[in-house]
C-alpha positions as a Markdown table, in Angstrom:
| # | Residue | x | y | z |
|---|---|---|---|---|
| 1 | Unk | 6.4 | -31.8 | 1.3 |
| 2 | Unk | 4.7 | -28.8 | 2.9 |
| 3 | Unk | 6.6 | -26.5 | 0.6 |
| 4 | Unk | 5.4 | -28.5 | -2.5 |
| 5 | Unk | 9.0 | -29.7 | -3.1 |
| 6 | Unk | 9.4 | -32.8 | -5.2 |
| 7 | Unk | 12.6 | -33.9 | -3.6 |
| 8 | Unk | 15.1 | -33.6 | -0.9 |
| 9 | Unk | 18.9 | -33.7 | -0.6 |
| 10 | Unk | 19.9 | -35.4 | 2.7 |
| 11 | Unk | 23.3 | -35.1 | 4.4 |
| 12 | Unk | 25.5 | -38.2 | 5.0 |
| 13 | Unk | 24.2 | -38.3 | 8.5 |
| 14 | Unk | 20.5 | -38.7 | 7.5 |
| 15 | Unk | 20.2 | -42.2 | 6.2 |
| 16 | Unk | 17.4 | -42.8 | 8.7 |
| 17 | Unk | 15.3 | -40.2 | 6.9 |
| 18 | Unk | 15.3 | -41.9 | 3.5 |
| 19 | Unk | 12.3 | -44.1 | 4.2 |
| 20 | Unk | 10.3 | -41.2 | 5.6 |
| 21 | Unk | 11.0 | -39.0 | 2.6 |
| 22 | Unk | 10.1 | -41.8 | 0.2 |
| 23 | Unk | 6.8 | -42.3 | 2.1 |
| 24 | Unk | 6.1 | -38.6 | 1.4 |
| 25 | Unk | 6.6 | -39.2 | -2.3 |
| 26 | Unk | 9.8 | -37.2 | -2.5 |
| 27 | Unk | 12.7 | -38.0 | -4.7 |
| 28 | Unk | 15.7 | -38.6 | -2.5 |
| 29 | Unk | 19.4 | -37.7 | -3.1 |
| 30 | Unk | 21.8 | -38.3 | -0.2 |
| 31 | Unk | 25.5 | -37.2 | 0.2 |
| 32 | Unk | 27.9 | -40.1 | 0.4 |
| 33 | Unk | 31.7 | -40.5 | 0.9 |
| 34 | Unk | 32.3 | -44.2 | 0.8 |
| 35 | Unk | 31.3 | -47.2 | -1.4 |
| 36 | Unk | 29.5 | -48.6 | 1.6 |
| 37 | Unk | 27.4 | -45.5 | 2.0 |
| 38 | Unk | 26.4 | -45.6 | -1.7 |
| 39 | Unk | 25.3 | -49.2 | -1.4 |
| 40 | Unk | 23.5 | -48.5 | 1.8 |
| 41 | Unk | 21.6 | -45.6 | 0.2 |
| 42 | Unk | 20.7 | -47.8 | -2.8 |
| 43 | Unk | 19.4 | -50.6 | -0.5 |
| 44 | Unk | 17.3 | -48.0 | 1.5 |
| 45 | Unk | 15.6 | -46.8 | -1.7 |
| 46 | Unk | 17.3 | -43.5 | -2.4 |
| 47 | Unk | 17.0 | -42.3 | -6.0 |
| 48 | Unk | 20.5 | -40.9 | -6.3 |
| 49 | Unk | 23.6 | -40.1 | -4.4 |
| 50 | Unk | 26.3 | -37.4 | -4.4 |
| 51 | Unk | 29.8 | -38.9 | -4.0 |
| 52 | Unk | 32.7 | -36.7 | -3.0 |
| 53 | Unk | 35.3 | -35.5 | -3.2 |
| 54 | Unk | 36.7 | -36.8 | -6.4 |
| 55 | Unk | 39.6 | -34.3 | -6.6 |
| 56 | Unk | 41.5 | -32.5 | -3.8 |
| 57 | Unk | 39.5 | -29.8 | -2.1 |
| 58 | Unk | 40.5 | -27.9 | 1.1 |
| 59 | Unk | 38.7 | -29.3 | 4.1 |
| 60 | Unk | 36.9 | -32.0 | 2.2 |
| 61 | Unk | 39.0 | -35.0 | 3.1 |
| 62 | Unk | 41.1 | -37.4 | 1.0 |
| 63 | Unk | 40.2 | -37.2 | -2.7 |
| 64 | Unk | 38.6 | -40.4 | -4.1 |
| 65 | Unk | 40.1 | -40.1 | -7.6 |
| 66 | Unk | 38.8 | -41.3 | -11.0 |
| 67 | Unk | 39.8 | -45.0 | -10.5 |
| 68 | Unk | 37.8 | -45.2 | -7.3 |
| 69 | Unk | 34.8 | -43.6 | -9.0 |
| 70 | Unk | 35.0 | -46.1 | -11.8 |
| 71 | Unk | 35.1 | -49.0 | -9.3 |
| 72 | Unk | 32.1 | -47.6 | -7.5 |
| 73 | Unk | 30.1 | -47.4 | -10.7 |
| 74 | Unk | 30.7 | -51.1 | -11.4 |
| 75 | Unk | 29.2 | -52.0 | -8.0 |
| 76 | Unk | 26.0 | -49.9 | -7.9 |
| 77 | Unk | 22.8 | -49.4 | -9.8 |
| 78 | Unk | 21.9 | -46.0 | -8.4 |
| 79 | Unk | 22.5 | -42.6 | -10.0 |
| 80 | Unk | 25.8 | -41.1 | -8.9 |
| 81 | Unk | 26.5 | -37.4 | -9.0 |
| 82 | Unk | 30.3 | -37.2 | -8.6 |
| 83 | Unk | 31.3 | -33.9 | -7.0 |
| 84 | Unk | 34.7 | -32.7 | -8.1 |
| 85 | Unk | 35.2 | -30.5 | -5.0 |
C-alpha cells in the first residue's frame, strides 16, 4: 500500500495475510496447489488464485492435468489463473 500498489500476489504460505491485504484495499491473488487451498482462499476473500502446475514442469510437483482443472472450476466461484508450468 505504501508503494501505491493496487494489489498483491501472496505465496501459498500466506493465507493469514489475505484479510490484512483486503483491509488495506488491495486486490489479492494467492498461489494455490490443491482444491482445498482454492476453496480456502475463496472463503477468506481473495479475489483470485493461481493454480499450478497444470502440466509437468521440473521441480514443480505432480502435474494437475486438464481434467483436475475442469473439476476445480465446477467447485469454485473465484477467478483461477491456471499456470501451465
